[in-house]
N, C-alpha and C positions, 0 to 999 in steps of 0.2 A: 572468415567469418569469425573467427576466433569460438567455435561452439555454441553459437546461438542459431538457431531455424529462421532463416527469411521464408517464410511459408503465408507469412502474413497475421494478422490480427487487426483490433481496431484499440482506440481510448476511449471507454468513457468517462468525463468530466460529472462529479457531484459538484454543483454550484448551490449559493446561496449564501445570507448575511449569517452574524452570530447568532449561535442559539437555533440554528435553522432546520437543526439533524443531521448537517452532512457525512458527522462520522457515524450515526446510528444508522443512515442509509447504503454506507461503507459497508457495514459488519454486517448488514443485513444482503448486501450481492455475495460478498464473499461466502456465508453462509446458503443461500445458494448455489452458490458453485460448487461447496464439499458436498451438499446432499447429493448432486448430480456426480460424483466421485470426479470432480477436475480437483487435481492437484492445485494448493493456491499459496500463497506465503503475504504478507502483509509488514510494511515499513513504514515508519515515520520519522521525522528528523529526530536527532537525537538532543538537537537545542529544548525541540516539545514535552517537558519532564515535570508539565500543570499536575499528573495524576498521577503514573506509573512507565517507570523508563521503555518497559519490555511490551507496555500494551495501550493497544487503541482503547480508550474508555471515551463514550457517550453519554450525553448529559442524563439521559436515562437509566445511565447505571450497566449499559450492558457492556461487554469489552473482549477485546481477542487480543491473543498472543502478539507482539508484533517485534520485527527486528529493525533495532534505533541505527542508525547513520548517520554519518556527517555530511555526504554527498552524496551524488552521482554515482560516482567513482566506483565508492565504496557498494550502493547501492548494487549495483549490478554484479560485483566478485561475490555479493553473497546468494544470488539467487540460484535457489538449489537446483538439479540437476530433472524434468520434471514437472515443474511448474509450469503448468497452462495462464495460471491468474494470477497476476500482481495486482495487490489491494496498496495504497501509497495515500497517507493520511498527510494532511498539515504542505499538499506541494507546493505551497508557495514559498516554504523555506528551505527549497532545493534550489540547486545553480543550474546555471543554463544546462549545463549537461545532460540536463533530466533527458530530455527534448529526443536527443540521440538513443538515450536508454531503452 
């Protein structure tokens, strides 16, 4: 199992049209997880450099630090030990291997 637990978990998908607040909602959910003392990490595709490469920024100018990666393998390799909540912004820019991650 290459170091990852198979105890289970779930996926939550935030969908909507452009400018509908998807990144804002992602940031809100990650902040709530942090308040609950869960270790979190946010990833984004390195192709998304509209605002800042190493931050997820919402249209209302809220932001959080993020790890910019080029593909699903790089994302998996960068998940830190002990992280319980992983947020991924702009998931449509990732390869199909993300499903296995």
